[in-house]
N, CA, C, O and the ligand as a Tripos MOL2 file, in Angstrom:
@<TRIPOS>MOLECULE
protein
  265   263    67     0     0
PROTEIN
NO_CHARGES

@<TRIPOS>ATOM
      1 N         104.3810   92.6140   75.9410 N.3       1 MET1
      2 CA        105.7080   93.0980   75.5480 C.3       1 MET1
      3 C         106.7810   92.0430   75.8320 C.2       1 MET1
      4 O         106.6490   91.2480   76.7620 O.2       1 MET1
      5 N         107.8180   92.0450   75.0390 N.am      2 THR2
      6 CA        108.8760   91.0520   75.2030 C.3       2 THR2
      7 C         110.2130   91.7310   75.4910 C.2       2 THR2
      8 O         110.3170   92.9570   75.4640 O.2       2 THR2
      9 N         111.2140   90.9360   75.7620 N.am      3 ALA3
     10 CA        112.5430   91.4720   76.0260 C.3       3 ALA3
     11 C         113.1280   92.1480   74.7930 C.2       3 ALA3
     12 O         114.0930   92.9060   74.8850 O.2       3 ALA3
     13 N         112.5310   91.8660   73.6370 N.am      4 ALA4
     14 CA        113.0110   92.4750   72.3970 C.3       4 ALA4
     15 C         112.4990   93.9070   72.2320 C.2       4 ALA4
     16 O         113.0140   94.6620   71.4080 O.2       4 ALA4
     17 N         111.4840   94.2770   73.0170 N.am      5 ASP5
     18 CA        110.9690   95.6420   72.9550 C.3       5 ASP5
     19 C         111.8950   96.5560   73.7380 C.2       5 ASP5
     20 O         112.2080   96.3080   74.9030 O.2       5 ASP5
     21 N         112.3260   97.6180   73.0730 N.am      6 ARG6
     22 CA        113.3280   98.4950   73.6760 C.3       6 ARG6
     23 C         112.8280   99.9190   73.8170 C.2       6 ARG6
     24 O         112.0600  100.4130   72.9910 O.2       6 ARG6
     25 N         113.2740  100.5630   74.8700 N.am      7 CYS7
     26 CA        112.9280  101.9630   75.1150 C.3       7 CYS7
     27 C         113.4340  102.8340   73.9640 C.2       7 CYS7
     28 O         114.5810  102.7050   73.5350 O.2       7 CYS7
     29 N         112.5720  103.7180   73.4710 N.am      8 ASP8
     30 CA        112.9490  104.6160   72.3820 C.3       8 ASP8
     31 C         114.0040  105.6300   72.8150 C.2       8 ASP8
     32 O         114.7120  106.1940   71.9810 O.2       8 ASP8
     33 N         114.1000  105.8530   74.0880 N.am      9 ARG9
     34 CA        115.0080  106.8750   74.5910 C.3       9 ARG9
     35 C         116.3900  106.3410   74.9220 C.2       9 ARG9
     36 O         117.3950  106.9600   74.5740 O.2       9 ARG9
     37 N         116.4490  105.1830   75.5990 N.am     10 CYS10
     38 CA        117.7480  104.7340   76.0960 C.3      10 CYS10
     39 C         118.1080  103.3150   75.6810 C.2      10 CYS10
     40 O         119.2320  102.8730   75.9210 O.2      10 CYS10
     41 N         117.1660  102.5810   75.0560 N.am     11 GLY11
     42 CA        117.5000  101.2430   74.5930 C.3      11 GLY11
     43 C         117.3640  100.1500   75.6320 C.2      11 GLY11
     44 O         117.6420   98.9840   75.3520 O.2      11 GLY11
     45 N         116.9380  100.5190   76.8300 N.am     12 ALA12
     46 CA        116.6950   99.5030   77.8590 C.3      12 ALA12
     47 C         115.4250   98.7350   77.5170 C.2      12 ALA12
     48 O         114.6580   99.1470   76.6470 O.2      12 ALA12
     49 N         115.2080   97.6250   78.2020 N.am     13 GLN13
     50 CA        113.9940   96.8500   77.9340 C.3      13 GLN13
     51 C         112.7630   97.6940   78.2320 C.2      13 GLN13
     52 O         112.6880   98.3840   79.2490 O.2      13 GLN13
     53 N         111.7980   97.6210   77.3140 N.am     14 ALA14
     54 CA        110.6040   98.4600   77.4430 C.3      14 ALA14
     55 C         109.5420   97.8000   78.3070 C.2      14 ALA14
     56 O         109.2910   96.5990   78.2080 O.2      14 ALA14
     57 N         108.9320   98.6020   79.1450 N.am     15 TYR15
     58 CA        107.8240   98.1150   79.9790 C.3      15 TYR15
     59 C         106.5700   98.9380   79.7800 C.2      15 TYR15
     60 O         105.5050   98.5810   80.2830 O.2      15 TYR15
     61 N         106.6860  100.0310   79.0520 N.am     16 VAL16
     62 CA        105.5270  100.8810   78.8230 C.3      16 VAL16
     63 C         105.3530  101.0890   77.3200 C.2      16 VAL16
     64 O         106.2770  101.5210   76.6310 O.2      16 VAL16
     65 N         104.1520  100.7730   76.8220 N.am     17 ARG17
     66 CA        103.8610  100.9840   75.4220 C.3      17 ARG17
     67 C         102.7280  101.9930   75.3270 C.2      17 ARG17
     68 O         101.6740  101.8210   75.9390 O.2      17 ARG17
     69 N         102.9550  103.0390   74.5560 N.am     18 ALA18
     70 CA        101.9250  104.0470   74.3620 C.3      18 ALA18
     71 C         101.4730  104.0210   72.9100 C.2      18 ALA18
     72 O         102.2700  104.2230   71.9940 O.2      18 ALA18
     73 N         100.1870  103.7720   72.7130 N.am     19 VAL19
     74 CA         99.6250  103.8200   71.3680 C.3      19 VAL19
     75 C          99.0540  105.2140   71.1750 C.2      19 VAL19
     76 O          98.1340  105.6300   71.8800 O.2      19 VAL19
     77 N          99.6070  105.9190   70.2200 N.am     20 LEU20
     78 CA         99.2160  107.3100   70.0240 C.3      20 LEU20
     79 C          97.9090  107.4280   69.2640 C.2      20 LEU20
     80 O          97.5430  106.5610   68.4710 O.2      20 LEU20
     81 N          97.2180  108.5250   69.5300 N.am     21 ALA21
     82 CA         95.9650  108.7910   68.8330 C.3      21 ALA21
     83 C          96.2130  108.8940   67.3330 C.2      21 ALA21
     84 O          95.3280  108.6000   66.5290 O.2      21 ALA21
     85 N          97.4170  109.3110   66.9600 N.am     22 SER22
     86 CA         97.7720  109.4580   65.5510 C.3      22 SER22
     87 C          98.0590  108.1220   64.8830 C.2      22 SER22
     88 O          98.1890  108.0540   63.6610 O.2      22 SER22
     89 N          98.1590  107.0600   65.6750 N.am     23 GLY23
     90 CA         98.3980  105.7350   65.1120 C.3      23 GLY23
     91 C          99.7880  105.2080   65.3750 C.2      23 GLY23
     92 O         100.0460  104.0190   65.1880 O.2      23 GLY23
     93 N         100.6800  106.0640   65.8030 N.am     24 GLY24
     94 CA        102.0380  105.6200   66.0940 C.3      24 GLY24
     95 C         102.1200  104.8900   67.4230 C.2      24 GLY24
     96 O         101.1250  104.7160   68.1270 O.2      24 GLY24
     97 N         103.3100  104.4770   67.7370 N.am     25 GLU25
     98 CA        103.4990  103.7120   68.9590 C.3      25 GLU25
     99 C         104.8520  104.0630   69.5570 C.2      25 GLU25
    100 O         105.8460  104.1730   68.8390 O.2      25 GLU25
    101 N         104.8850  104.2390   70.8670 N.am     26 LEU26
    102 CA        106.1370  104.5510   71.5360 C.3      26 LEU26
    103 C         106.3960  103.5330   72.6240 C.2      26 LEU26
    104 O         105.4780  103.0710   73.3010 O.2      26 LEU26
    105 N         107.6670  103.1940   72.7790 N.am     27 LEU27
    106 CA        108.0450  102.2450   73.8250 C.3      27 LEU27
    107 C         108.9940  102.9220   74.7990 C.2      27 LEU27
    108 O         109.8930  103.6620   74.3980 O.2      27 LEU27
    109 N         108.7850  102.6620   76.0740 N.am     28 PHE28
    110 CA        109.6450  103.2480   77.0960 C.3      28 PHE28
    111 C         110.0030  102.2130   78.1510 C.2      28 PHE28
    112 O         109.2280  101.3010   78.4390 O.2      28 PHE28
    113 N         111.1740  102.3700   78.7130 N.am     29 CYS29
    114 CA        111.5280  101.5570   79.8630 C.3      29 CYS29
    115 C         110.7310  102.0840   81.0650 C.2      29 CYS29
    116 O         110.0330  103.0930   80.9580 O.2      29 CYS29
    117 N         110.8390  101.4010   82.1930 N.am     30 ALA30
    118 CA        110.0740  101.8230   83.3640 C.3      30 ALA30
    119 C         110.4360  103.2520   83.7500 C.2      30 ALA30
    120 O         109.5680  104.0550   84.0930 O.2      30 ALA30
    121 N         111.7300  103.5570   83.6910 N.am     31 HIS31
    122 CA        112.1970  104.8860   84.0820 C.3      31 HIS31
    123 C         111.6050  105.9770   83.1890 C.2      31 HIS31
    124 O         111.0270  106.9440   83.6840 O.2      31 HIS31
    125 N         111.7500  105.8180   81.8720 N.am     32 HIS32
    126 CA        111.2580  106.8410   80.9640 C.3      32 HIS32
    127 C         109.7370  106.8290   80.8620 C.2      32 HIS32
    128 O         109.1140  107.8600   80.6090 O.2      32 HIS32
    129 N         109.1510  105.6590   81.0610 N.am     33 GLY33
    130 CA        107.7000  105.5920   81.0650 C.3      33 GLY33
    131 C         107.1230  106.4660   82.1610 C.2      33 GLY33
    132 O         106.1280  107.1670   81.9740 O.2      33 GLY33
    133 N         107.7790  106.4020   83.3080 N.am     34 ARG34
    134 CA        107.3390  107.2130   84.4420 C.3      34 ARG34
    135 C         107.5960  108.6870   84.1600 C.2      34 ARG34
    136 O         106.7630  109.5480   84.4450 O.2      34 ARG34
    137 N         108.7550  108.9520   83.5990 N.am     35 GLU35
    138 CA        109.1460  110.3280   83.3350 C.3      35 GLU35
    139 C         108.2050  111.0220   82.3550 C.2      35 GLU35
    140 O         107.9120  112.2090   82.4920 O.2      35 GLU35
    141 N         107.7340  110.2580   81.3580 N.am     36 HIS36
    142 CA        106.9080  110.8580   80.3080 C.3      36 HIS36
    143 C         105.4290  110.5660   80.4680 C.2      36 HIS36
    144 O         104.6250  110.8990   79.5980 O.2      36 HIS36
    145 N         105.0730  109.9450   81.5760 N.am     37 ARG37
    146 CA        103.6910  109.5010   81.7410 C.3      37 ARG37
    147 C         102.6630  110.6180   81.5440 C.2      37 ARG37
    148 O         101.6700  110.4400   80.8380 O.2      37 ARG37
    149 N         102.9010  111.7310   82.1530 N.am     38 ASP38
    150 CA        101.9250  112.8250   82.0430 C.3      38 ASP38
    151 C         101.7690  113.3000   80.6110 C.2      38 ASP38
    152 O         100.6590  113.5600   80.1470 O.2      38 ASP38
    153 N         102.8990  113.4130   79.9110 N.am     39 ALA39
    154 CA        102.8570  113.8550   78.5210 C.3      39 ALA39
    155 C         102.1650  112.8090   77.6490 C.2      39 ALA39
    156 O         101.4170  113.1450   76.7320 O.2      39 ALA39
    157 N         102.4230  111.5480   77.9470 N.am     40 LEU40
    158 CA        101.8210  110.4670   77.1590 C.3      40 LEU40
    159 C         100.3100  110.4500   77.3090 C.2      40 LEU40
    160 O          99.5790  110.1970   76.3510 O.2      40 LEU40
    161 N          99.8530  110.7220   78.5220 N.am     41 ARG41
    162 CA         98.4080  110.7290   78.7530 C.3      41 ARG41
    163 C          97.7100  111.7240   77.8410 C.2      41 ARG41
    164 O          96.5520  111.5360   77.4680 O.2      41 ARG41
    165 N          98.4280  112.7850   77.4860 N.am     42 GLU42
    166 CA         97.8420  113.8210   76.6370 C.3      42 GLU42
    167 C          97.6640  113.3420   75.2000 C.2      42 GLU42
    168 O          96.6840  113.6860   74.5400 O.2      42 GLU42
    169 N          98.6220  112.5430   74.7210 N.am     43 VAL43
    170 CA         98.6400  112.2060   73.2950 C.3      43 VAL43
    171 C          98.2920  110.7540   72.9860 C.2      43 VAL43
    172 O          97.9740  110.4180   71.8460 O.2      43 VAL43
    173 N          98.3500  109.8940   74.0020 N.am     44 ALA44
    174 CA         98.1210  108.4800   73.7330 C.3      44 ALA44
    175 C          96.6560  108.1070   73.9290 C.2      44 ALA44
    176 O          95.9810  108.6180   74.8220 O.2      44 ALA44
    177 N          96.1820  107.2050   73.0750 N.am     45 ARG45
    178 CA         94.8160  106.7270   73.2950 C.3      45 ARG45
    179 C          94.8360  105.4630   74.1300 C.2      45 ARG45
    180 O          93.8090  105.0420   74.6640 O.2      45 ARG45
    181 N          96.0180  104.8540   74.2410 N.am     46 ASP46
    182 CA         96.1230  103.6750   75.0900 C.3      46 ASP46
    183 C          97.5350  103.5660   75.6390 C.2      46 ASP46
    184 O          98.5070  103.7240   74.9000 O.2      46 ASP46
    185 N          97.6490  103.3020   76.9140 N.am     47 ILE47
    186 CA         98.9630  103.1210   77.5220 C.3      47 ILE47
    187 C          98.9930  101.7840   78.2330 C.2      47 ILE47
    188 O          98.1910  101.5040   79.1240 O.2      47 ILE47
    189 N          99.9400  100.9710   77.8100 N.am     48 GLN48
    190 CA        100.0980   99.6540   78.4090 C.3      48 GLN48
    191 C         101.3150   99.7250   79.3200 C.2      48 GLN48
    192 O         102.4440   99.8720   78.8520 O.2      48 GLN48
    193 N         101.0830   99.6210   80.6000 N.am     49 ASP49
    194 CA        102.1750   99.7880   81.5610 C.3      49 ASP49
    195 C         102.4570   98.4740   82.2730 C.2      49 ASP49
    196 O         101.6700   98.0130   83.1000 O.2      49 ASP49
    197 N         103.5790   97.8920   81.9400 N.am     50 GLU50
    198 CA        103.9500   96.6310   82.5740 C.3      50 GLU50
    199 C         105.0920   96.8160   83.5610 C.2      50 GLU50
    200 O         105.7510   95.8520   83.9520 O.2      50 GLU50
    201 N         105.3200   98.0560   83.9580 N.am     51 SER51
    202 CA        106.4500   98.3230   84.8510 C.3      51 SER51
    203 C         106.2320   97.6820   86.2280 C.2      51 SER51
    204 O         107.1840   97.4640   86.9770 O.2      51 SER51
    205 N         104.9650   97.3840   86.5500 N.am     52 ARG52
    206 CA        104.7120   96.7180   87.8240 C.3      52 ARG52
    207 C         105.2920   95.3060   87.8260 C.2      52 ARG52
    208 O         105.6870   94.7880   88.8710 O.2      52 ARG52
    209 N         105.3400   94.6890   86.6420 N.am     53 LYS53
    210 CA        105.9620   93.3850   86.5020 C.3      53 LYS53
    211 C         107.4110   93.4310   86.9680 C.2      53 LYS53
    212 O         107.9050   92.5380   87.6560 O.2      53 LYS53
    213 N         108.0570   94.4970   86.5660 N.am     54 LEU54
    214 CA        109.4590   94.6930   86.9140 C.3      54 LEU54
    215 C         109.6060   94.7420   88.4280 C.2      54 LEU54
    216 O         110.4970   94.1130   88.9990 O.2      54 LEU54
    217 N         108.7230   95.4950   89.0670 N.am     55 ALA55
    218 CA        108.7840   95.6280   90.5160 C.3      55 ALA55
    219 C         108.4680   94.3010   91.1920 C.2      55 ALA55
    220 O         109.0750   93.9450   92.2020 O.2      55 ALA55
    221 N         107.5100   93.5740   90.6210 N.am     56 SER56
    222 CA        107.0650   92.3540   91.2960 C.3      56 SER56
    223 C         108.0960   91.2330   91.2190 C.2      56 SER56
    224 O         108.0860   90.3250   92.0500 O.2      56 SER56
    225 N         108.9870   91.2890   90.2280 N.am     57 THR57
    226 CA        109.9810   90.2310   90.1230 C.3      57 THR57
    227 C         111.0010   90.3110   91.2470 C.2      57 THR57
    228 O         111.6030   89.3070   91.6270 O.2      57 THR57
    229 N         111.1880   91.5180   91.7780 N.am     58 SER58
    230 CA        112.1800   91.6640   92.8240 C.3      58 SER58
    231 C         111.5490   91.6580   94.2210 C.2      58 SER58
    232 O         112.2540   91.7200   95.2280 O.2      58 SER58
    233 N         110.2370   91.5840   94.2690 N.am     59 SER59
    234 CA        109.5940   91.5390   95.5790 C.3      59 SER59
    235 C         109.3220   90.1000   95.9860 C.2      59 SER59
    236 O         109.6620   89.1690   95.2560 O.2      59 SER59
    237 N         108.7260   89.9210   97.1200 N.am     60 ILE60
    238 CA        108.5750   88.5910   97.6970 C.3      60 ILE60
    239 C         107.5190   87.7320   97.0110 C.2      60 ILE60
    240 O         107.7600   86.5710   96.6790 O.2      60 ILE60
    241 N         106.3390   88.3250   96.8040 N.am     61 ALA61
    242 CA        105.2220   87.5220   96.3240 C.3      61 ALA61
    243 C         105.2060   87.3760   94.8090 C.2      61 ALA61
    244 O         105.3120   88.3730   94.0950 O.2      61 ALA61
    245 N         105.0770   86.1590   94.3080 N.am     62 PRO62
    246 CA        104.9210   85.9460   92.8700 C.3      62 PRO62
    247 C         103.4700   86.1800   92.4730 C.2      62 PRO62
    248 O         102.7130   85.2330   92.2610 O.2      62 PRO62
    249 N         103.0980   87.4250   92.3760 N.am     63 VAL63
    250 CA        101.7090   87.7670   92.1070 C.3      63 VAL63
    251 C         101.4110   87.7420   90.6090 C.2      63 VAL63
    252 O         102.1050   88.3800   89.8170 O.2      63 VAL63
    253 N         100.3910   87.0110   90.2400 N.am     64 ASP64
    254 CA         99.9260   87.0260   88.8540 C.3      64 ASP64
    255 C          98.5390   87.6220   88.8270 C.2      64 ASP64
    256 O          97.5500   86.9710   89.1650 O.2      64 ASP64
    257 N          98.4900   88.8790   88.4170 N.am     65 GLU65
    258 CA         97.2150   89.5800   88.4880 C.3      65 GLU65
    259 C          96.4230   89.4840   87.2000 C.2      65 GLU65
    260 O          95.3180   90.0200   87.1130 O.2      65 GLU65
    261 N          96.9700   88.8080   86.1980 N.am     66 ARG66
    262 CA         96.2570   88.7330   84.9340 C.3      66 ARG66
    263 C          95.4760   87.4540   84.7970 C.2      66 ARG66
    264 O          94.8160   87.2400   83.7810 O.2      66 ARG66
    265 ZN        114.5400  104.4870   78.8110 Zn       67 ZN67
@<TRIPOS>BOND
     1     1     2 1
     2     2     3 1
     3     3     4 2
     4     3     5 am
     5     5     6 1
     6     6     7 1
     7     7     8 2
     8     7     9 am
     9     9    10 1
    10    10    11 1
    11    11    12 2
    12    11    13 am
    13    13    14 1
    14    14    15 1
    15    15    16 2
    16    15    17 am
    17    17    18 1
    18    18    19 1
    19    19    20 2
    20    19    21 am
    21    21    22 1
    22    22    23 1
    23    23    24 2
    24    23    25 am
    25    25    26 1
    26    26    27 1
    27    27    28 2
    28    27    29 am
    29    29    30 1
    30    30    31 1
    31    31    32 2
    32    31    33 am
    33    33    34 1
    34    34    35 1
    35    35    36 2
    36    35    37 am
    37    37    38 1
    38    38    39 1
    39    39    40 2
    40    39    41 am
    41    41    42 1
    42    42    43 1
    43    43    44 2
    44    43    45 am
    45    45    46 1
    46    46    47 1
    47    47    48 2
    48    47    49 am
    49    49    50 1
    50    50    51 1
    51    51    52 2
    52    51    53 am
    53    53    54 1
    54    54    55 1
    55    55    56 2
    56    55    57 am
    57    57    58 1
    58    58    59 1
    59    59    60 2
    60    59    61 am
    61    61    62 1
    62    62    63 1
    63    63    64 2
    64    63    65 am
    65    65    66 1
    66    66    67 1
    67    67    68 2
    68    67    69 am
    69    69    70 1
    70    70    71 1
    71    71    72 2
    72    71    73 am
    73    73    74 1
    74    74    75 1
    75    75    76 2
    76    75    77 am
    77    77    78 1
    78    78    79 1
    79    79    80 2
    80    79    81 am
    81    81    82 1
    82    82    83 1
    83    83    84 2
    84    83    85 am
    85    85    86 1
    86    86    87 1
    87    87    88 2
    88    87    89 am
    89    89    90 1
    90    90    91 1
    91    91    92 2
    92    91    93 am
    93    93    94 1
    94    94    95 1
    95    95    96 2
    96    95    97 am
    97    97    98 1
    98    98    99 1
    99    99   100 2
   100    99   101 am
   101   101   102 1
   102   102   103 1
   103   103   104 2
   104   103   105 am
   105   105   106 1
   106   106   107 1
   107   107   108 2
   108   107   109 am
   109   109   110 1
   110   110   111 1
   111   111   112 2
   112   111   113 am
   113   113   114 1
   114   114   115 1
   115   115   116 2
   116   115   117 am
   117   117   118 1
   118   118   119 1
   119   119   120 2
   120   119   121 am
   121   121   122 1
   122   122   123 1
   123   123   124 2
   124   123   125 am
   125   125   126 1
   126   126   127 1
   127   127   128 2
   128   127   129 am
   129   129   130 1
   130   130   131 1
   131   131   132 2
   132   131   133 am
   133   133   134 1
   134   134   135 1
   135   135   136 2
   136   135   137 am
   137   137   138 1
   138   138   139 1
   139   139   140 2
   140   139   141 am
   141   141   142 1
   142   142   143 1
   143   143   144 2
   144   143   145 am
   145   145   146 1
   146   146   147 1
   147   147   148 2
   148   147   149 am
   149   149   150 1
   150   150   151 1
   151   151   152 2
   152   151   153 am
   153   153   154 1
   154   154   155 1
   155   155   156 2
   156   155   157 am
   157   157   158 1
   158   158   159 1
   159   159   160 2
   160   159   161 am
   161   161   162 1
   162   162   163 1
   163   163   164 2
   164   163   165 am
   165   165   166 1
   166   166   167 1
   167   167   168 2
   168   167   169 am
   169   169   170 1
   170   170   171 1
   171   171   172 2
   172   171   173 am
   173   173   174 1
   174   174   175 1
   175   175   176 2
   176   175   177 am
   177   177   178 1
   178   178   179 1
   179   179   180 2
   180   179   181 am
   181   181   182 1
   182   182   183 1
   183   183   184 2
   184   183   185 am
   185   185   186 1
   186   186   187 1
   187   187   188 2
   188   187   189 am
   189   189   190 1
   190   190   191 1
   191   191   192 2
   192   191   193 am
   193   193   194 1
   194   194   195 1
   195   195   196 2
   196   195   197 am
   197   197   198 1
   198   198   199 1
   199   199   200 2
   200   199   201 am
   201   201   202 1
   202   202   203 1
   203   203   204 2
   204   203   205 am
   205   205   206 1
   206   206   207 1
   207   207   208 2
   208   207   209 am
   209   209   210 1
   210   210   211 1
   211   211   212 2
   212   211   213 am
   213   213   214 1
   214   214   215 1
   215   215   216 2
   216   215   217 am
   217   217   218 1
   218   218   219 1
   219   219   220 2
   220   219   221 am
   221   221   222 1
   222   222   223 1
   223   223   224 2
   224   223   225 am
   225   225   226 1
   226   226   227 1
   227   227   228 2
   228   227   229 am
   229   229   230 1
   230   230   231 1
   231   231   232 2
   232   231   233 am
   233   233   234 1
   234   234   235 1
   235   235   236 2
   236   235   237 am
   237   237   238 1
   238   238   239 1
   239   239   240 2
   240   239   241 am
   241   241   242 1
   242   242   243 1
   243   243   244 2
   244   243   245 am
   245   245   246 1
   246   246   247 1
   247   247   248 2
   248   247   249 am
   249   249   250 1
   250   250   251 1
   251   251   252 2
   252   251   253 am
   253   253   254 1
   254   254   255 1
   255   255   256 2
   256   255   257 am
   257   257   258 1
   258   258   259 1
   259   259   260 2
   260   259   261 am
   261   261   262 1
   262   262   263 1
   263   263   264 2
@<TRIPOS>SUBSTRUCTURE
     1 MET1         2 RESIDUE 1 A MET
     2 THR2         6 RESIDUE 1 A THR
     3 ALA3        10 RESIDUE 1 A ALA
     4 ALA4        14 RESIDUE 1 A ALA
     5 ASP5        18 RESIDUE 1 A ASP
     6 ARG6        22 RESIDUE 1 A ARG
     7 CYS7        26 RESIDUE 1 A CYS
     8 ASP8        30 RESIDUE 1 A ASP
     9 ARG9        34 RESIDUE 1 A ARG
    10 CYS10       38 RESIDUE 1 A CYS
    11 GLY11       42 RESIDUE 1 A GLY
    12 ALA12       46 RESIDUE 1 A ALA
    13 GLN13       50 RESIDUE 1 A GLN
    14 ALA14       54 RESIDUE 1 A ALA
    15 TYR15       58 RESIDUE 1 A TYR
    16 VAL16       62 RESIDUE 1 A VAL
    17 ARG17       66 RESIDUE 1 A ARG
    18 ALA18       70 RESIDUE 1 A ALA
    19 VAL19       74 RESIDUE 1 A VAL
    20 LEU20       78 RESIDUE 1 A LEU
    21 ALA21       82 RESIDUE 1 A ALA
    22 SER22       86 RESIDUE 1 A SER
    23 GLY23       90 RESIDUE 1 A GLY
    24 GLY24       94 RESIDUE 1 A GLY
    25 GLU25       98 RESIDUE 1 A GLU
    26 LEU26      102 RESIDUE 1 A LEU
    27 LEU27      106 RESIDUE 1 A LEU
    28 PHE28      110 RESIDUE 1 A PHE
    29 CYS29      114 RESIDUE 1 A CYS
    30 ALA30      118 RESIDUE 1 A ALA
    31 HIS31      122 RESIDUE 1 A HIS
    32 HIS32      126 RESIDUE 1 A HIS
    33 GLY33      130 RESIDUE 1 A GLY
    34 ARG34      134 RESIDUE 1 A ARG
    35 GLU35      138 RESIDUE 1 A GLU
    36 HIS36      142 RESIDUE 1 A HIS
    37 ARG37      146 RESIDUE 1 A ARG
    38 ASP38      150 RESIDUE 1 A ASP
    39 ALA39      154 RESIDUE 1 A ALA
    40 LEU40      158 RESIDUE 1 A LEU
    41 ARG41      162 RESIDUE 1 A ARG
    42 GLU42      166 RESIDUE 1 A GLU
    43 VAL43      170 RESIDUE 1 A VAL
    44 ALA44      174 RESIDUE 1 A ALA
    45 ARG45      178 RESIDUE 1 A ARG
    46 ASP46      182 RESIDUE 1 A ASP
    47 ILE47      186 RESIDUE 1 A ILE
    48 GLN48      190 RESIDUE 1 A GLN
    49 ASP49      194 RESIDUE 1 A ASP
    50 GLU50      198 RESIDUE 1 A GLU
    51 SER51      202 RESIDUE 1 A SER
    52 ARG52      206 RESIDUE 1 A ARG
    53 LYS53      210 RESIDUE 1 A LYS
    54 LEU54      214 RESIDUE 1 A LEU
    55 ALA55      218 RESIDUE 1 A ALA
    56 SER56      222 RESIDUE 1 A SER
    57 THR57      226 RESIDUE 1 A THR
    58 SER58      230 RESIDUE 1 A SER
    59 SER59      234 RESIDUE 1 A SER
    60 ILE60      238 RESIDUE 1 A ILE
    61 ALA61      242 RESIDUE 1 A ALA
    62 PRO62      246 RESIDUE 1 A PRO
    63 VAL63      250 RESIDUE 1 A VAL
    64 ASP64      254 RESIDUE 1 A ASP
    65 GLU65      258 RESIDUE 1 A GLU
    66 ARG66      262 RESIDUE 1 A ARG
    67 ZN67       265 GROUP 0 **** ****
């Protein structure tokens, strides 16, 4: 995901991408991604959550887990 990806709800930078079983795609910021996580699990076949990146940028260790 890039800085150009925006939350469908509030327009903030998106960190969570949900690929729906129906073929659609939803983008959420960290806040809304968390808020809708349970609902997304029901309908999404894949959820890409990069909100940990957001947390790691403000913490001490520059962890690259990929
Ligand atoms: Zn949002």
